[in-house]
Structure formats: structure tokens, C-alpha cells
C-alpha positions, -999 to 999 in steps of 0.1 A, spaced: 14 85 -659 21 73 -623 38 86 -592 75 81 -596 95 71 -565 128 89 -560 154 68 -543 183 93 -541 192 129 -548 209 120 -581 175 108 -594 158 140 -581 183 161 -601 169 147 -633 134 160 -624 137 190 -602 134 216 -629 104 200 -646 78 224 -659 51 213 -635 62 192 -606 42 178 -577 65 165 -550 53 142 -522 76 140 -492 68 112 -469 83 88 -444 79 51 -438 54 58 -409 30 76 -432 2 56 -448 0 72 -483 -22 45 -500 -54 65 -498 -38 98 -508 -18 84 -537 -50 66 -549 -69 100 -550 -40 117 -568 -38 89 -594 -75 91 -600 -71 126 -612 -40 120 -633 -59 121 -666 -69 157 -659 -33 166 -651 -12 149 -677 12 178 -678 22 172 -641 51 150 -630 43 134 -596 73 124 -575 74 107 -541 103 101 -518 109 89 -482 128 114 -461 146 85 -443 162 75 -476 168 110 -491 177 132 -462 195 157 -484 163 165 -504 145 170 -471 171 195 -460 170 212 -494 133 217 -492 133 226 -454 107 199 -446 99 197 -409 70 172 -410 56 145 -432 37 142 -453 45 174 -471 33 183 -506 52 208 -527 43 221 -562 69 238 -584 73 250 -619 107 253 -636 123 246 -602 105 274 -584 83 265 -555 47 278 -559 30 264 -528 32 237 -502 10 219 -477 18 196 -448 -9 173 -436 -33 147 -448 -65 167 -456 -73 153 -490 -92 185 -500 -61 206 -495 -39 181 -513 -62 179 -543 -64 217 -544 -26 217 -549 -29 190 -576 -55 213 -594 -33 244 -589 -2 229 -605 -23 211 -632 -39 245 -642 -6 264 -639 4 280 -671 41 280 -678 55 313 -690 88 311 -708 
């Protein structure tokens, strides 16, 4: 698994109701290399999570839909329902979200 880059809202539509989704909202000014490296290093533990990333300058409609006021913002959701979010670059807080969505049990 890897972090999938979303280029437009049509691509996002395919994924938005995924069982366990970790959404990374960024902009070109954000240096995400270290953060994405840490997230990817944990992907074996969280194989049930779909990681998506998009640039707000390219996908403004998604930014509006998720009421994002700053970047980077990290949102976890299950079946299209937001569970939690964090804005900032504290890797401990980000990895806590990764663990939370990875451990999330889907109730159907």
C-alpha cells in the first residue's frame, strides 16, 4: 500500500466512502516528505487503511467540503463519516490518528 494522490474531486468520489480512510490535506508550501515517510513506515500495521493525499490548490472543492482552514490537515473517517481530525505537523499527533483509524472496528 502507498499514499494515493488525488488530483480532482472525481477521483475523490471513488474513495470517500472507504471503510477506513486517512485523508491528508496539504498545499504546495507544505514539506510532507518526513510526515509521509513516517506514515508509510507504519503501513504494514495498518493494511486496512486507505491513505489519500491532495493539494488544496488543485482540489479546492474538496477543501471546502471538509471545511479545511489550514494545512496540513489530517482527517480520519469510516464509511464516509469523520471520526477525528488534526491540523499541524506534530508527528506524535499524526501517528495517533493513524493508529486510531487502523484500530477502528467497522460496524455494519
